[in-house]
matplotlib code that plots the C-alpha trace (Angstrom):
import matplotlib.pyplot as plt

x = [-7.1, -10.1, -11.4, -14.2, -16.5, -19.5, -18.4, -19.2, -22.8, -24.7, -27.7, -25.4, -23.6, -27.0, -28.0, -24.5, -24.8, -28.4, -27.4, -24.5, -26.7, -29.7, -27.5, -29.3, -30.7, -34.3, -34.3, -32.3, -34.9, -37.7, -35.9, -35.3, -38.8, -37.1, -37.2, -34.6, -33.5, -33.1, -30.8, -28.8, -28.3, -27.1, -24.6, -23.3, -22.9, -21.0, -18.8, -18.1, -17.1, -14.9, -13.4, -13.7, -16.4, -17.9, -20.1, -19.7, -23.0, -24.1, -27.4, -27.4, -26.0, -24.5, -21.3, -18.8, -15.6, -12.4, -12.7, -16.4, -15.5, -12.9, -15.4, -18.2, -16.7, -16.1, -19.6, -21.2, -19.0, -19.9, -23.6, -23.4, -21.4, -23.9, -26.8, -24.9, -24.2, -27.9, -29.0, -26.4, -27.0, -30.7, -34.2, -36.5, -33.9, -31.1, -28.6, -27.0, -23.3, -22.1, -18.4, -17.5, -14.0, -13.3, -10.1, -8.3, -8.2, -12.0, -13.3, -14.4, -16.8, -19.8, -19.4, -19.1, -22.3, -24.1, -22.9, -23.9, -27.4, -27.8, -26.8, -29.4, -32.1, -31.2, -31.1, -31.2, -27.9, -24.5, -22.1, -18.3, -16.2, -12.4, -10.3, -7.2, -5.4, -7.6, -5.2, -5.6, -9.4, -9.8, -7.6, -9.6, -12.8, -11.4, -10.5, -14.0, -13.0, -15.4, -19.0, -18.4, -15.7, -15.3, -12.0, -9.8, -8.8, -8.0, -11.0, -13.3, -11.1, -14.1, -17.7, -18.9, -22.1, -21.3, -18.2, -17.1, -14.1, -11.5, -9.6, -6.0, -3.9, -0.3, -0.4, 2.3, 2.4, 1.0, 4.3, 6.7, 8.0, 9.4, 8.4, 11.4, 13.8, 15.9, 15.1, 11.4, 10.5, 7.4, 4.9, 3.2, 1.1, 3.0, 3.7, 0.6, -1.3, -2.6, -1.8, 1.8, 2.1, 0.6, 3.0, 6.1, 5.3, 4.3, 7.5, 9.7, 7.9, 8.6, 12.3, 12.1, 14.0, 12.2, 12.6, 10.1, 10.6, 7.7, 5.6, 2.4, -0.7, -2.7, -4.2, -3.8, -0.1, 0.2, -1.7, 0.4, 3.7, 2.5, 1.6, 4.9, 6.8, 8.3, 7.4, 4.5, 1.9, -0.5, -4.0, -7.6, -8.7, -10.9, -7.8, -6.7, -6.8, -6.3, -2.6, -2.1, -1.9, -2.5, 0.4, 0.3, 2.2, 3.6, 5.4, 6.9, 4.6, 2.6, -1.2, -2.6, -5.6, -8.4, -8.6, -11.9, -13.7, -15.9, -18.2, -17.5, -19.7, -18.7, -20.6, -21.7, -22.7, -26.1, -29.0, -28.3, -24.9, -26.6, -28.8, -25.6, -24.0, -27.0, -26.5, -22.8, -23.5, -25.9, -23.2, -20.5, -22.8, -23.5, -19.8, -18.9, -21.5, -20.1, -16.6, -17.6]
y = [-17.8, -16.2, -18.3, -20.6, -20.3, -19.9, -16.5, -15.2, -16.4, -13.2, -14.2, -14.6, -11.3, -9.5, -10.8, -9.8, -6.2, -5.9, -7.0, -4.6, -1.7, -2.5, -3.3, -6.5, -9.8, -9.0, -5.7, -7.2, -9.9, -7.3, -5.6, -8.8, -10.3, -13.2, -14.6, -13.7, -17.4, -17.6, -14.5, -15.9, -19.2, -17.4, -15.4, -18.6, -20.1, -17.1, -17.1, -20.8, -20.1, -17.2, -19.1, -16.2, -14.5, -11.4, -10.1, -9.6, -10.6, -9.7, -9.0, -5.3, -5.1, -6.7, -5.2, -6.0, -7.6, -6.3, -9.0, -8.1, -4.5, -5.6, -7.8, -5.2, -3.0, -6.0, -7.3, -4.0, -3.8, -7.4, -6.8, -3.6, -5.3, -8.2, -5.7, -3.8, -7.0, -8.0, -4.7, -4.6, -8.2, -7.8, -7.4, -4.4, -2.3, -2.9, -0.1, 0.7, 1.7, 4.3, 4.8, 8.2, 9.5, 13.2, 14.9, 16.5, 19.9, 19.7, 18.8, 22.3, 23.3, 23.9, 20.4, 18.8, 20.5, 19.2, 15.7, 16.0, 17.2, 14.1, 11.9, 13.5, 13.0, 9.4, 7.7, 4.3, 5.0, 5.0, 7.3, 6.7, 9.5, 9.4, 12.2, 11.6, 12.3, 11.7, 9.1, 7.1, 7.6, 6.3, 3.3, 2.6, 2.7, 0.2, -2.1, -1.8, 0.3, 3.1, 3.2, 6.6, 9.2, 12.8, 12.9, 15.1, 13.5, 14.2, 15.5, 12.9, 10.0, 7.7, 7.4, 9.5, 10.2, 13.9, 16.0, 19.6, 21.4, 22.8, 26.0, 25.7, 28.8, 29.5, 31.0, 33.0, 34.9, 38.4, 40.1, 37.5, 36.8, 33.2, 32.6, 34.7, 32.3, 29.6, 26.8, 27.6, 26.6, 24.6, 24.2, 20.9, 17.9, 14.6, 12.6, 11.2, 14.5, 15.7, 19.3, 18.5, 16.4, 19.2, 21.8, 19.8, 18.9, 22.4, 23.9, 21.3, 22.0, 25.7, 25.0, 26.1, 24.3, 23.5, 22.1, 21.1, 23.6, 22.5, 19.4, 18.7, 16.4, 19.2, 22.2, 24.5, 23.7, 24.4, 27.7, 28.9, 28.0, 30.0, 33.0, 32.9, 33.1, 29.6, 29.0, 28.9, 26.3, 25.1, 24.7, 25.1, 28.7, 28.0, 27.6, 31.3, 33.2, 36.8, 36.4, 35.1, 36.5, 34.7, 34.5, 34.1, 34.5, 37.9, 36.1, 33.6, 30.8, 28.8, 28.5, 25.2, 23.5, 22.5, 19.3, 17.6, 17.1, 14.0, 11.9, 8.2, 5.4, 1.8, -1.1, -2.6, 0.7, 0.7, 2.8, 5.4, 6.1, 7.5, 9.7, 11.0, 11.5, 13.7, 15.8, 16.2, 17.0, 19.7, 21.3, 21.0, 22.5, 25.5, 25.9, 25.7, 28.4, 30.7, 30.2, 31.0]
z = [27.7, 26.1, 23.2, 21.9, 19.0, 21.4, 22.5, 19.0, 19.2, 18.4, 20.6, 23.6, 22.8, 22.6, 26.1, 27.4, 26.1, 27.4, 30.9, 30.9, 29.7, 32.0, 35.1, 35.9, 34.5, 35.2, 33.4, 30.6, 30.3, 30.0, 27.2, 25.4, 26.1, 27.9, 31.4, 33.9, 34.1, 30.3, 30.3, 33.2, 31.4, 28.3, 30.3, 31.9, 28.4, 27.3, 30.3, 29.7, 26.2, 27.3, 30.2, 32.6, 34.6, 32.9, 35.7, 39.5, 41.1, 44.6, 46.2, 45.3, 41.8, 38.7, 37.5, 34.7, 35.6, 33.9, 31.2, 30.8, 30.2, 27.6, 25.8, 25.8, 23.1, 20.9, 21.4, 20.4, 17.2, 16.3, 16.7, 14.7, 12.0, 11.8, 11.4, 8.7, 6.8, 7.1, 5.7, 2.9, 1.6, 0.9, 2.2, 2.2, 4.0, 1.5, 1.1, -2.2, -1.9, -4.5, -4.7, -6.2, -7.2, -7.6, -8.6, -5.6, -7.4, -8.2, -4.7, -4.2, -1.5, -3.8, -5.4, -2.0, -0.9, -4.1, -3.3, 0.3, -0.7, -2.8, 0.1, 2.3, -0.3, -0.8, 2.6, 1.0, -0.6, 1.3, -0.5, -0.3, -1.8, -2.5, -3.9, -6.1, -9.3, -12.4, -13.8, -10.6, -10.5, -14.1, -13.3, -10.2, -12.2, -14.7, -11.7, -10.3, -7.3, -8.2, -9.5, -11.1, -11.3, -12.3, -14.2, -16.4, -19.7, -23.4, -25.3, -26.9, -25.6, -25.0, -24.0, -21.0, -19.1, -19.7, -20.6, -20.6, -22.1, -19.7, -20.7, -19.5, -18.7, -17.6, -14.1, -12.2, -9.0, -9.3, -8.6, -10.1, -13.6, -13.5, -17.1, -18.2, -16.4, -18.1, -17.5, -16.7, -13.1, -13.1, -10.3, -11.0, -9.8, -9.7, -12.8, -14.5, -14.3, -17.7, -16.9, -16.2, -19.3, -21.4, -19.9, -20.4, -24.0, -24.9, -23.5, -25.3, -28.6, -28.1, -27.5, -23.8, -21.1, -17.9, -14.5, -11.7, -9.0, -6.8, -6.9, -4.8, -5.1, -3.5, -5.3, -2.3, -2.2, -5.9, -5.7, -2.7, -4.5, -7.6, -5.4, -3.6, -6.9, -6.9, -10.5, -13.1, -13.5, -16.2, -14.7, -15.4, -15.4, -12.4, -10.3, -10.8, -7.4, -6.4, -5.9, -9.4, -12.9, -16.3, -18.7, -22.5, -25.8, -24.7, -21.9, -24.3, -23.4, -26.0, -26.1, -24.8, -26.3, -23.9, -21.9, -20.9, -17.6, -17.9, -15.7, -16.2, -14.9, -14.4, -16.1, -12.8, -11.1, -9.2, -10.4, -7.7, -9.3, -12.4, -10.2, -8.6, -12.0, -12.9, -9.8, -10.6, -14.2, -13.2, -11.0, -13.6, -16.3, -14.1, -13.3, -17.0, -17.8, -15.1, -16.4, -20.0]

ax = plt.figure().add_subplot(projection="3d")
ax.plot(x, y, z, "-o")
ax.set_aspect("equal")
plt.show()
């Protein structure tokens, strides 16, 4: 049975990996600046802890046993994890982790490029990005799961690093007229999406019946369903594509007031999070100017 606390001694594992990589005890000792006898003793201690031989030794070569091969992958991972923990906890090589949340329907290529450029310019910062629905991103920020999020919300609904208005439009397929149907077939994101809530409330206030004809958490699925004529959707005007057309009062649909796109930062966010927020704000400001 493989076991024993000694097998997780990082110094022993380092010698074990060095012997496996160098193909012998002498060359491993040279790499580690240790004598051949010291390395041999460390391997014997590790084998005692494991309870099985890790190397086959003969006059010509040193090769891993089957158990040695099995242990090697784990040893590399343990050593890498130890180094990562050492770097993350402190010292001159400390790495700041910034956790960013982006709406799935706003993770466009240009924004991704802007975020990637920031990551390249800040090698001391490790960026973790997750896409999702805005309601989930805001809830995650409140729970401390993110350092900053780009999220859709009701206008002026709280403090923000920066915010921009979003013009919402009714969208149908270019060659389809689903808005004339009763009930109106809706193409929508799952419950909790501000666009879906706005669409449902607006139709009910206008006395129009509705049903959800197609639901997807993915913008590409929503856009394809619209183009295919499965229904209409209420989205930001940036979501309009070549196979779509914008509807309005002439189609019996009410006007919808703007929503807001905001950058929100958590209270415990590292300094690098504000730098990233500035990068995203610059992108969003440019995108808003183009849309206007």
